[in-house]
C-alpha positions as CSV (number, residue, x, y, z in Angstrom):
1,M,59.5,-170.6,-44.2
2,R,60.0,-167.1,-42.6
3,V,60.5,-164.1,-44.8
4,P,64.0,-162.7,-44.4
5,G,64.3,-159.1,-43.2
6,P,63.7,-157.0,-40.1
7,A,60.3,-156.2,-38.7
8,A,58.3,-153.6,-40.5
9,S,60.3,-154.1,-43.7
10,R,58.7,-153.4,-47.1
11,I,57.8,-156.6,-49.0
12,V,56.2,-157.1,-52.4
13,L,54.1,-160.2,-51.9
14,L,53.5,-162.2,-55.1
15,R,50.6,-164.7,-55.3
16,F,50.9,-167.6,-57.8
17,S,48.5,-168.0,-60.7
18,G,45.7,-170.4,-59.9
19,E,46.8,-172.7,-62.7
20,I,50.1,-173.3,-60.9
21,A,48.4,-174.2,-57.7
22,V,46.3,-177.0,-59.2
23,K,49.2,-178.8,-60.9
24,A,50.6,-182.1,-59.7
25,R,53.4,-181.8,-57.2
26,P,56.4,-182.4,-59.5
27,T,54.9,-180.0,-62.2
28,R,54.0,-177.4,-59.6
29,F,57.5,-177.5,-58.2
30,R,59.1,-177.1,-61.6
31,F,56.7,-174.2,-62.5
32,E,57.4,-172.5,-59.1
33,R,61.2,-172.7,-59.6
34,Q,60.9,-171.2,-63.0
35,L,58.7,-168.4,-61.7
36,L,61.3,-167.7,-59.0
37,R,64.0,-167.4,-61.7
38,N,61.8,-165.1,-63.8
39,V,61.1,-162.8,-60.8
40,G,64.8,-162.6,-60.2
41,D,65.4,-161.8,-63.8
42,A,62.8,-159.0,-63.6
43,V,64.4,-157.2,-60.7
44,R,68.0,-157.7,-62.0
45,S,67.0,-156.4,-65.5
46,A,65.6,-153.2,-63.9
47,G,68.6,-152.7,-61.7
48,I,66.5,-153.1,-58.5
49,A,68.2,-154.1,-55.3
50,A,66.1,-156.8,-53.8
51,R,66.1,-160.1,-51.9
52,V,63.9,-162.7,-53.4
53,S,62.6,-165.7,-51.5
54,R,59.7,-168.1,-51.5
55,S,57.4,-170.2,-49.5
56,R,55.1,-172.9,-50.8
57,N,52.4,-170.4,-51.6
58,R,54.1,-167.0,-52.1
59,I,57.2,-165.3,-53.5
60,F,58.6,-162.4,-51.4
61,V,60.6,-159.6,-52.9
62,A,62.1,-157.4,-50.2
63,T,63.0,-154.0,-51.7
64,E,62.5,-150.3,-51.1
65,D,62.6,-149.5,-54.9
66,P,59.2,-148.0,-55.8
67,R,59.5,-149.4,-59.4
68,A,59.3,-153.0,-58.2
69,P,55.5,-153.4,-58.1
70,E,54.9,-152.2,-61.7
71,I,57.7,-154.4,-63.0
72,L,56.7,-157.5,-61.1
73,A,53.1,-157.1,-62.3
74,R,54.4,-158.0,-65.7
75,V,55.8,-161.5,-64.7
76,F,53.8,-164.3,-66.1
77,G,52.6,-166.7,-63.5
78,V,51.9,-163.9,-61.0
79,Q,48.1,-163.8,-60.2
80,S,48.3,-160.6,-58.1
81,L,50.7,-158.7,-55.8
82,S,50.6,-156.4,-52.9
83,V,53.1,-154.0,-51.3
84,A,53.0,-155.1,-47.6
85,S,54.7,-154.4,-44.4
86,V,55.7,-157.5,-42.4
87,H,55.5,-157.7,-38.6
88,P,55.8,-160.3,-35.9
89,A,52.5,-162.2,-35.2
90,E,53.0,-164.4,-32.2
91,K,49.9,-163.1,-30.3
92,L,46.5,-161.9,-31.4
93,E,46.7,-158.7,-29.5
94,Q,50.0,-157.9,-31.2
95,V,48.5,-158.2,-34.7
96,V,45.4,-156.1,-33.7
97,E,47.6,-153.4,-32.2
98,T,49.9,-153.3,-35.3
99,G,47.0,-153.2,-37.7
100,T,45.3,-150.4,-35.8
101,E,48.4,-148.3,-35.9
102,L,49.0,-149.0,-39.6
103,F,45.4,-148.4,-40.9
104,R,43.8,-145.9,-38.5
105,D,44.4,-143.0,-40.9
106,A,43.5,-145.0,-44.0
107,V,40.0,-145.8,-42.8
108,A,39.3,-142.4,-41.2
109,G,35.9,-141.2,-42.4
110,R,35.5,-144.1,-44.9
111,R,33.7,-147.4,-45.1
112,F,36.0,-150.3,-44.7
113,A,36.3,-154.1,-44.4
114,V,39.0,-156.3,-42.9
115,R,40.0,-159.5,-44.7
116,A,42.4,-161.9,-42.9
117,R,43.6,-165.3,-43.9
118,R,46.1,-167.9,-43.0
119,V,48.6,-168.9,-45.7
120,G,50.8,-172.0,-45.6
121,D,50.7,-174.8,-43.0
122,R,47.7,-173.9,-40.8
123,T,48.9,-176.3,-38.1
124,K,51.8,-173.9,-37.5
125,I,49.7,-170.7,-37.4
126,A,47.9,-170.4,-34.1
127,L,46.0,-167.3,-34.9
128,A,42.6,-167.4,-36.7
129,G,41.7,-165.0,-39.5
130,R,38.1,-164.7,-38.2
131,D,39.3,-163.4,-34.8
132,I,41.6,-160.8,-36.5
133,E,38.8,-159.6,-38.7
134,R,36.5,-159.1,-35.7
135,L,38.9,-157.5,-33.3
136,L,40.8,-155.3,-35.8
137,G,37.5,-154.2,-37.3
138,A,36.2,-153.2,-33.9
139,A,39.5,-151.3,-33.1
140,L,39.3,-149.3,-36.4
141,L,35.6,-148.6,-36.3
142,P,35.5,-145.5,-34.0
143,G,37.3,-143.3,-36.5
144,A,35.7,-144.8,-39.7
145,A,32.4,-144.1,-41.5
146,G,31.4,-147.7,-40.9
147,V,31.9,-151.3,-41.9
148,D,30.9,-152.3,-45.4
149,L,31.7,-155.9,-46.3
150,G,30.1,-155.7,-49.7
151,N,31.6,-152.6,-51.3
152,P,34.2,-151.1,-49.0
153,E,36.1,-147.9,-49.8
154,V,39.2,-149.4,-48.1
155,T,40.0,-153.1,-47.6
156,V,42.5,-153.9,-44.9
157,R,44.2,-157.2,-45.8
158,V,46.1,-159.3,-43.3
159,E,48.0,-162.5,-44.4
160,L,49.1,-164.7,-41.6
161,H,52.2,-166.8,-42.1
162,E,54.2,-168.8,-39.6
163,G,55.1,-166.2,-36.9
164,Q,54.5,-163.2,-39.2
165,A,51.7,-161.1,-40.5
166,F,51.6,-159.1,-43.8
167,F,49.5,-155.9,-43.8
168,C,48.4,-154.2,-47.0
169,T,45.4,-152.3,-48.5
170,E,45.9,-152.7,-52.2
171,T,46.1,-155.7,-54.6
172,V,47.5,-155.3,-58.1
173,R,46.5,-157.8,-60.7
174,G,49.3,-159.6,-62.5
175,P,49.0,-161.3,-66.0
176,A,48.5,-164.8,-64.4
177,G,49.0,-167.6,-66.9
178,L,52.1,-169.8,-66.7
179,P,55.7,-168.9,-66.0
180,L,57.7,-168.1,-69.2
181,D,59.7,-171.1,-70.5
182,V,57.7,-173.9,-69.0
183,E,55.9,-174.9,-72.2
184,G,58.5,-175.1,-74.9
185,R,59.5,-172.7,-77.6
186,A,58.0,-171.3,-80.8
187,I,58.6,-168.9,-83.6
188,A,56.1,-166.0,-83.8
189,L,55.6,-164.4,-87.2
190,M,55.6,-160.6,-86.7
191,S,54.3,-157.9,-89.0
192,G,54.5,-155.1,-86.4
193,G,50.7,-154.6,-86.5
194,F,48.2,-155.1,-83.7
195,D,47.5,-158.8,-84.3
196,S,50.9,-160.4,-84.3
197,A,52.0,-158.6,-81.2
198,V,48.9,-159.6,-79.2
199,A,49.2,-163.2,-80.5
200,A,52.8,-163.3,-79.3
201,W,51.8,-161.9,-75.9
202,Q,49.1,-164.6,-75.5
203,M,51.6,-167.3,-76.1
204,L,54.1,-165.8,-73.7
205,R,51.4,-165.9,-71.1
206,R,51.0,-169.6,-71.7
207,G,54.6,-170.1,-70.8
208,V,55.9,-170.4,-74.4
209,Q,59.4,-169.0,-75.0
210,L,59.4,-167.1,-78.3
211,D,61.8,-166.0,-81.0
212,Y,60.3,-163.6,-83.6
213,L,60.4,-163.8,-87.4
214,F,59.9,-160.7,-89.5
215,C,59.5,-161.0,-93.3
216,N,60.4,-157.6,-94.5
217,L,58.4,-156.1,-97.4
218,G,58.9,-152.5,-96.5
219,G,62.6,-151.7,-96.2
220,R,64.5,-150.6,-93.2
221,A,61.8,-148.3,-91.9
222,H,59.3,-151.2,-91.7
223,Q,61.9,-153.3,-89.9
224,L,62.6,-150.6,-87.4
225,G,58.9,-150.0,-86.8
226,T,58.4,-153.7,-86.2
227,L,61.5,-153.8,-84.0
228,R,60.0,-151.1,-81.7
229,V,56.9,-153.3,-81.2
230,V,58.9,-156.5,-80.6
231,R,61.2,-154.7,-78.1
232,V,58.2,-154.0,-75.9
233,L,57.4,-157.7,-75.7
234,A,61.1,-158.5,-75.1
235,E,61.9,-155.8,-72.6
236,R,58.6,-155.6,-70.7
237,W,57.2,-159.1,-70.9
238,S,59.9,-161.6,-71.4
239,Y,61.5,-161.9,-68.0
240,G,63.2,-165.3,-67.9
241,G,63.8,-165.4,-71.7
242,R,66.4,-164.1,-74.2
243,P,64.3,-163.6,-77.4
244,H,65.8,-162.8,-80.8
245,L,64.3,-161.2,-83.9
246,H,65.1,-162.9,-87.2
247,A,64.7,-160.3,-89.9
248,V,64.4,-161.8,-93.4
249,D,64.5,-159.5,-96.5
250,F,61.5,-160.7,-98.4
251,D,61.8,-158.2,-101.2
252,A,63.1,-160.7,-103.8
253,V,60.7,-163.4,-102.7
254,A,57.7,-161.0,-103.1
255,A,59.0,-159.7,-106.4
256,E,59.2,-163.3,-107.8
257,I,55.6,-164.0,-106.6
258,R,54.4,-160.8,-108.4
259,A,56.3,-161.7,-111.6
260,R,55.5,-165.4,-111.9
261,T,52.2,-166.2,-110.3
262,K,48.5,-165.2,-110.8
263,T,47.6,-161.9,-109.0
264,R,44.6,-163.3,-107.2
265,Y,46.7,-165.9,-105.3
266,W,49.5,-163.5,-104.3
267,Q,48.4,-163.2,-100.7
268,V,47.9,-166.9,-100.1
269,I,51.3,-167.7,-101.7
270,L,53.0,-165.0,-99.7
271,K,51.7,-166.3,-96.4
272,R,52.7,-169.8,-97.3
273,Q,56.2,-168.6,-98.1
274,M,56.4,-166.8,-94.7
275,L,55.4,-170.0,-93.0
276,R,58.1,-171.9,-94.9
277,A,60.6,-169.3,-93.8
278,G,59.3,-169.8,-90.2
279,E,59.8,-173.5,-90.5
280,L,63.4,-173.1,-91.7
281,V,64.2,-170.9,-88.7
282,A,62.3,-173.2,-86.3
283,R,64.2,-176.3,-87.5
284,E,67.5,-174.5,-87.0
285,R,66.5,-173.2,-83.6
286,Q,65.0,-176.5,-82.6
287,V,61.6,-175.1,-81.6
288,D,58.2,-176.8,-81.6
289,A,55.6,-174.6,-83.3
290,L,54.8,-171.4,-85.3
291,V,52.6,-168.6,-84.0
292,T,50.6,-166.2,-86.1
293,G,48.1,-163.4,-85.5
294,E,45.5,-164.6,-87.9
295,A,41.8,-164.3,-87.1
296,V,39.0,-165.9,-89.1
297,G,37.6,-163.6,-91.8
298,Q,39.6,-160.5,-90.9
299,V,41.2,-160.2,-94.4
300,S,41.0,-162.1,-97.6
301,S,43.8,-164.5,-96.8
302,Q,42.1,-165.5,-93.5
303,T,38.9,-167.1,-94.8
304,L,38.6,-170.7,-93.6
305,P,39.4,-172.1,-97.1
306,N,42.5,-169.9,-97.4
307,L,43.6,-170.7,-93.9
308,A,43.4,-174.4,-94.7
309,T,45.5,-173.9,-97.8
310,I,48.0,-171.7,-96.1
311,S,48.4,-174.1,-93.1
312,Q,49.5,-177.0,-95.4
313,A,52.7,-175.1,-96.2
314,T,54.4,-176.5,-93.1
315,A,54.4,-179.7,-91.1
316,L,54.8,-177.7,-87.8
317,P,51.8,-176.9,-85.6
318,I,50.5,-173.4,-86.2
319,L,49.2,-171.7,-83.1
320,R,46.6,-169.0,-83.8
321,P,45.5,-167.6,-80.4
322,L,43.5,-164.8,-81.9
323,V,41.5,-166.9,-84.3
324,G,38.1,-166.1,-82.8
325,M,38.8,-162.5,-81.7
326,N,37.3,-159.3,-83.0
327,K,39.6,-156.5,-84.1
328,D,38.4,-154.0,-81.5
329,D,39.1,-156.6,-78.8
330,I,42.6,-157.2,-80.2
331,I,43.3,-153.4,-80.2
332,R,42.1,-153.1,-76.6
333,E,44.5,-155.9,-75.5
334,A,47.3,-154.2,-77.4
335,E,46.7,-151.1,-75.4
336,Q,47.0,-153.0,-72.2
337,I,50.2,-154.7,-73.3
338,G,51.7,-151.4,-74.4
339,T,52.1,-152.1,-78.1
340,A,49.1,-150.3,-79.5
341,A,50.6,-146.9,-80.2
342,L,53.6,-148.4,-81.9
343,S,51.5,-150.8,-84.0
344,A,49.2,-148.0,-85.1
345,V,52.3,-146.4,-86.6
346,V,53.5,-149.6,-88.3
347,D,50.0,-150.9,-89.1
348,E,49.8,-153.9,-91.4
349,Y,52.2,-153.2,-94.4
350,C,52.1,-155.1,-97.6
351,A,53.1,-154.1,-101.1
352,M,51.1,-157.0,-102.6
353,V,47.4,-156.2,-102.4
354,P,45.6,-157.5,-105.5
355,T,42.4,-155.8,-106.5
356,R,40.4,-159.1,-106.5
357,P,42.1,-161.6,-104.2
358,A,41.0,-165.2,-104.0
359,T,38.9,-165.8,-100.9
360,V,38.6,-169.5,-101.7
361,S,41.8,-171.2,-102.8
362,R,42.3,-174.8,-103.7
363,L,45.6,-176.4,-102.6
364,E,46.3,-178.0,-106.0
365,T,45.9,-174.7,-107.8
366,V,48.2,-172.9,-105.4
367,L,50.8,-175.7,-105.7
368,A,50.7,-175.3,-109.4
369,E,51.4,-171.6,-109.0
370,E,54.2,-172.2,-106.5
371,A,55.9,-174.6,-108.9
372,K,56.8,-171.5,-111.0
373,L,58.9,-170.2,-108.1
374,D,62.6,-170.9,-107.3
375,P,62.7,-172.6,-103.9
376,E,66.4,-171.6,-103.5
377,L,65.4,-167.9,-103.4
378,L,63.5,-168.4,-100.1
379,A,66.2,-170.6,-98.6
380,R,68.8,-168.0,-99.5
381,A,66.8,-165.1,-98.0
382,V,66.5,-167.0,-94.7
383,A,70.1,-168.0,-94.6
384,E,71.1,-164.3,-95.1
385,R,68.8,-163.0,-92.4
386,A,69.8,-160.6,-89.6
387,V,69.4,-161.9,-86.1
388,L,69.0,-159.4,-83.3
389,D,69.3,-160.1,-79.6
390,L,66.3,-158.1,-78.4
391,R,67.3,-157.7,-74.8
392,G,70.8,-156.7,-75.7
393,L,70.1,-153.8,-78.1
394,G,71.0,-150.2,-77.2
395,P,68.5,-147.3,-77.4
396,E,69.8,-146.2,-80.8
397,A,68.9,-149.5,-82.5
398,D,65.4,-148.4,-83.7
399,A,66.3,-144.9,-85.2
400,I,66.9,-143.8,-88.8
401,P,67.9,-140.2,-88.4
402,E,69.6,-139.9,-91.8
403,L,66.2,-140.5,-93.5
404,E,64.1,-138.1,-91.4
405,V,63.4,-134.4,-91.4
406,D,61.0,-132.3,-89.4
407,E,61.1,-129.3,-91.6
408,I,60.1,-128.8,-95.3
409,P,62.8,-126.9,-97.2
410,A,61.5,-124.2,-99.5
411,D,63.1,-125.8,-102.6
412,A,61.9,-129.4,-101.8
413,T,59.5,-131.3,-104.0
414,V,56.9,-132.7,-101.6
415,I,55.2,-136.0,-102.3
416,D,52.0,-137.1,-100.6
417,L,51.7,-140.9,-100.5
418,R,48.1,-141.0,-99.1
419,S,44.9,-141.9,-100.9
420,K,43.1,-139.5,-103.2
421,P,40.3,-138.6,-100.7
422,A,42.8,-137.9,-98.0
423,Y,44.9,-135.7,-100.3
424,A,41.7,-133.9,-101.5
425,A,40.7,-133.2,-97.8
426,W,44.1,-131.6,-97.0
427,H,47.7,-131.7,-98.2
428,W,50.8,-129.7,-97.8
429,P,50.7,-126.7,-100.1
430,G,52.1,-127.6,-103.5
431,A,52.5,-131.3,-102.7
432,L,52.2,-133.9,-105.5
433,R,50.3,-137.1,-104.9
434,L,51.5,-140.5,-105.8
435,D,50.2,-144.0,-104.9
436,L,53.0,-145.9,-103.2
437,D,52.8,-148.8,-105.7
438,H,53.3,-146.3,-108.6
439,A,56.0,-144.4,-106.8
440,L,58.0,-147.6,-106.1
441,V,58.2,-148.0,-109.9
442,A,58.5,-144.4,-111.0
443,Y,61.1,-143.0,-108.6
444,R,64.0,-144.1,-110.8
445,S,62.9,-141.5,-113.4
446,F,62.7,-138.6,-110.9
447,A,64.8,-135.6,-111.6
448,R,68.2,-136.0,-109.9
449,E,68.9,-132.3,-109.4
450,R,65.9,-132.0,-107.0
451,R,65.4,-132.7,-103.3
452,Y,62.4,-134.7,-102.2
453,V,60.4,-134.8,-98.9
454,L,57.8,-137.6,-98.7
455,Y,55.0,-138.0,-96.2
456,C,52.2,-140.4,-95.5
457,E,49.8,-141.2,-92.6
458,F,52.3,-142.5,-90.1
459,G,55.7,-142.3,-91.8
460,L,56.1,-145.9,-92.8
461,K,55.4,-145.7,-96.5
462,S,57.3,-142.5,-96.8
463,A,60.4,-143.9,-95.1
464,H,60.3,-147.0,-97.3
465,L,60.2,-144.9,-100.5
466,A,62.9,-142.5,-99.2
467,E,65.2,-145.4,-98.5
468,R,64.7,-146.7,-102.0
469,M,65.3,-143.3,-103.5
470,R,68.5,-142.9,-101.5
471,A,69.8,-146.2,-102.8
472,E,69.2,-144.9,-106.3
473,G,71.3,-141.7,-105.6
474,L,68.4,-139.3,-105.1
475,E,68.3,-136.7,-102.2
476,A,65.2,-137.9,-100.4
477,W,63.8,-137.8,-96.8
478,H,60.6,-138.7,-95.1
479,F,58.8,-136.4,-92.8
480,R,59.2,-137.6,-89.2
481,G,56.0,-138.3,-87.4
482,G,53.8,-138.6,-90.5
483,L,50.6,-136.6,-91.1
484,K,50.1,-135.5,-87.5
485,A,53.5,-133.9,-87.2
486,L,53.1,-132.3,-90.7
487,V,49.8,-130.7,-89.8
488,A,51.4,-129.3,-86.6
489,L,54.2,-127.8,-88.7
490,A,51.6,-126.2,-91.1
491,R,49.8,-124.6,-88.2
492,A,53.0,-123.4,-86.7
493,R,53.7,-121.6,-90.0
494,G,50.3,-120.0,-89.8
495,G,48.5,-122.4,-92.1
496,A,45.5,-124.6,-91.6
497,G,45.2,-128.3,-91.1
498,P,42.6,-131.0,-90.4
499,E,41.5,-132.0,-87.0
500,L,43.3,-135.3,-86.2
501,P,42.6,-137.9,-83.5
């Protein structure tokens, strides 16, 4: 088909993932239709005025909006894209003349190459790519530094379609993979840390539509930190989907595990309870699998024996796309996705870290420990969960201003929740130090006539404790921005602080 629009119009040319091209005809047709819907959702979501059309091999987005390429490069199923100008291509001389006019300045004083190809039904395209490469290259050569087919500074690209030629110089890589929503649905268990976000993104790239389950162990601050991470996945990478976050208050579940089971099995039992929560949500939402960010050997609960024991908590398939990845590789991928900075603030939070956790657990032993738990407690927590439409939230949804301060009042009792070595290296003048575990027990005995400001590395632990103290009637805030912001305040007041990355 011909691309709609006048000559010389600006077109974003989308190339399909190679995985789509090799599918059988009915499957390919279904995938391409879904990809077209997802592209339409991407431009509509960004408020971009555009006309979207397709041929058998390409999707064309006619728009003058400069934001379009960046947004369309986040649509799964797009292998690459180029911003091109489209011109009539009935005669060879016409294409060469247009190409010379378009690219003469771009190749001036530089080494270049010309790449031309026919796309679509070649029987309907009379021009040959080889002829265009030869003649257009010769026309551009006088003002250039030379032709370099191996490592050119500028690559002039010409795509020949029926009656039209697309001219461009740059190709932007897309995420490739499969269009979102062609491979079923799953529930991704989210902690807000690096791993769970990257695992979820990997499954989105395989065409799996996701909802997200967050088992909250750290109060509202932890939930909002995780919400910020998940919103990146929902708003930047979920074109064609309408994901929801299911936030389950796991405080009572975790408290019962601590009170009734052996300490060394806490982590294994907790993970099994989270999978059971995921299964309850999955059955209700009629989805097919669970997704986790587990990688072999990364922490004590992720040894092979423990993974085997944990997996038997549910009959649903458990997808672990990161199972063989190293942590540094995961973090690099998080940086490319756009979740790394947010996950660094949230990090992995858990108030249940035994001193000597079991690295080899036997299923029968864990089942005996779980028999001490009330199964209704988990079911009740899941039934009472909050469900958030991630693409329908306003900008204020991930803020907690009433818990935050960015100054230290002169009469405040300041509490440092970091480790002893970190406190010894530097702390706010006069700050007291408490371990979070101890503080979560001791705060009820704090003097009620005082005001408290809490801080930690990133602000997660301090926000959690401040929320608990507020609920008990104490005047408490956490310092917004964590240690980095606090050091900046100390220096602004004329004090000293450590060098931070």
